N, C-alpha and C positions, 0 to 999 in steps of 0.2 A: 035458059039457064035462071034458077032463081038463087038471091044471096041474102045473106042476111044481113041487117043495118042498124046497129046501133046510134039513134044520136043521145051525145053529154053534152050535157054543161060541165066545162073545167074552168077551175078555181073559181068555183060558187057552191056557196054555203044550201041553196035555192034554186031552183030553178026559175029561168028567166033571167038568171044574172050572171055572170062569168063568161067564158067564150064557149058558144055551141062548137061542136066536132062532130060531124059522122063518120062511124067508125065500121068498115065493111073488112071481117075475116077472112081469109083464104087459105086457099090447102098449094094453089100456086097460083102463079102469075097472072091476070089476064094482060091482054094490048095493050100496052102505055096509052096510047089511044081512047079504049071502050074505056078505063079508068077517068080518063079525062075527061070522056064525056058523064062519066057520071055523076065525077065532083062539078059540075058545068050542071046537071039538071039538081043535083041536091043547094048549089048556089049557097053555102054556109061557107065561110075565110078557109075551112081546111074540111079535107076528106082524107082521114086515111085507110091508107091499107097495109097491112100484113101476111105472113106464111110463114110457120114454122120451116126452122131450119134446126133440125134435132132438137136441144135442149132449149136453145135460142130462137129469136124470129128475126128475119128481116124487115125493114118496115119505110113506106112512101108514101110522099103527103103531095096532096095538091090543094090549088086552089080553082075557082072555078074558071081561071085562064093560064095557068102554069103549074107544073111540080116545083117542089123548092127541096132546099138543100136540107134545112132542117125549121123543125114545129115542136116548139114546146106544149102547147096544151092541146093540142090532136096526140102528142106521143101521151101526155095524163091518159087523156081521153079511151088511147086505146089499152095501157096498163089500168086502168078501171071495168075496163070491159074484160080481161085478162082474169082481173081479180076476182071480181064480182058478178061475171054471169057465163063464163067459158069454165070456170075451176082450177086456174092456174094454182097450185098450193105449194111453189117453191117461195122462198125468201122474198128473190130479187128477179125481177125479170131484165135481161139483155136483147137488148136490139142493136143488129146492126144496117148503118145507113148510110146516105152517102156522104154524113157528117161525121162517120167513123162509128163507133162501138156507145153504146149509150144507155144505160142501166136507168133502171125504176124500181123504188123496195118502199113497202110501207111502214112506214112509222105513227107509230100510235094511231089517227085518226085523217094523217097526210098519205097522200102519195106524194115520196118527192122522186126529181129528177136528177138526172148527175151528167151534166154534159160539160164539152169542153167550153173553158174561154175564150172570150173572142179580146184578141187585145186591141187596143183602144190607142190611137196616134190624137196629136191635137193638131190641128189644121186651123187653117184663116175662115173667117163666116164667109160662106158663099154670095154673091153680088146681090143676090134675090132672097136671103133669107129675113130680112124685113118685109119686104112685102109678103111673100108665103107665107107668113104668119098673122103681116099684121101686126108685128111689135118684134124690137132689134133682140134676139139672143144673147145673153153676155158671150158664150163657147160655143166653139163646135169638137165636135172630136169624132174620127175617122174608125169603123169596127169593121172585122172580115166583111159585111156584108151591108151596111146599115151606117149611117148619120145620126151622132146623137148630140142634140141641143139643151144646152144647158139654162133652164131660166132663173130669175130670181127667187121667186116662189109660186105655193101650189095653184092660188088667185089665178099668176097670168096663164097656168098652163087649165086650168076648167075652163079658161074664157078665150082660147085658142079656136078660132075660126079661120083655120089654112087654106089658101088660095092651091086647090088640088091642080091644077095649071101649071104655076109654079112648081110644086112637087116634082110633078109630073119630070119638068126638065132636067133633076136631080138624077143624074147615072146611078146611085144606090135600089137597094131593091127596097129597102123602108126607112123612114123617117123617125126616130125617135126622139121626142119631146118630156123634160124631166126638171124638179125643181124638188127641194128638201119641203120639210111639209112638218106638222102642230103634232100631226096623230099617229103621223109613220114615219119610216128613216128616211122614206123617200117617194114622192107620187110620178107616174108617168102617163103616156098617151103615146101611140104607136098608129103611122100613116102609109099606107105602100099603095097608093095610085099605079101605082108600074104593074103590080102581082093585079089589079083586078078590086083591091080591098083599099076604097078610101079612105075608111079606120077601122082599125084592129080592135075588139071588147077585149082582151085579155092578152098577152103577147109574151109566151116562156122566153121563147129564142131574144128577145130583145132583153132579157134578162141575165144575157151572157157578157152583153157589155153593160149594161146598166150596175150587177152585181160590180168588180171590179172597180168603175168609177167611185160608188158610194163607195165602197170599204175603202179604196184608199183615200178619201177626202175624209171618211168619221175616224178611219183607225178602226173600225169594228169586223169582225169575220161575219155576225150574224146579223140579217139584218129582214123585217121586214117593210114590206112596197106593198103600194097601190095604184092600180093602174083606174084613172078617174075616167075613164068612157061613161056613157050611159049605163048600160050594166052592169059593168064595175066588175072588181077581184081582185083579191088578197093572197100574196107571193111572201112563202115564206124562204129566205135565202141565205145561203150561206158562202162565205168566200174560204174555196180548199185549195186556191194560188191557179195552177192549169186550168181545172175543174170548175165548176162549179154547183151546189145543190138548190134548188127548186123547188118546192112543195107547196102542195093544193089540196082540198078538197073538188070532186066534182059525185055530180046528182045525175042519175036515168032521165033523160027527158021522154024519150022514145023508143019502141023497140018494134023492126018492121021488116021487110023482105023484099027487095028488090028482085024485077023478074023482066031480064032482060033475053 
């Protein structure tokens, strides 16, 4: 069996930046264990699969070790492949997923995701938070699947050298570190060692937590964010209340074929 594979740098203006995702279009679902093996072989933070259902699509995402409930950059990559390579000519792509209905549209030069907002609640700092980051965060919030740690400034985020053995002990799927920025409304980094990803380059799903937090903090509904990983990526954000919009660019790195 031969399958088409696209590798797309999402939230990127040029290759070798943003977050790479493997995109595998399907006509029907493969067995879950086979999709997991493909994701493991690709060894990227996410491999995304989608199948057509009428005029809409079903979508699933896999890290090298597990299937996840929501992934932003791989959804953006899948939409980019549909728009640019498969010839989807509608105004809006509708994906059905474990996290409900997700929509994607083209808006000028951006691809814009519309995702459900994650509720956040302030909690006490975990006992090992200072050891985990090498510096004490100011605050901690719990989202749907992630913990959000707030730091004083961008330099603290840049200089973080996490102890991943400590982060592994935290029960949540992912760990977000964020702070205000001079050049952007906020910056962040994202760590998910429990999902087989020590640090994710650019994480759209994390912004379902970050956007409501920084929107409330700043009083702004439109924000520009930067994830300051080594690859880095810029995200154009809008708070819609119970939904958020997350916009970014994408570029094709590779078009190939899987033979299994």
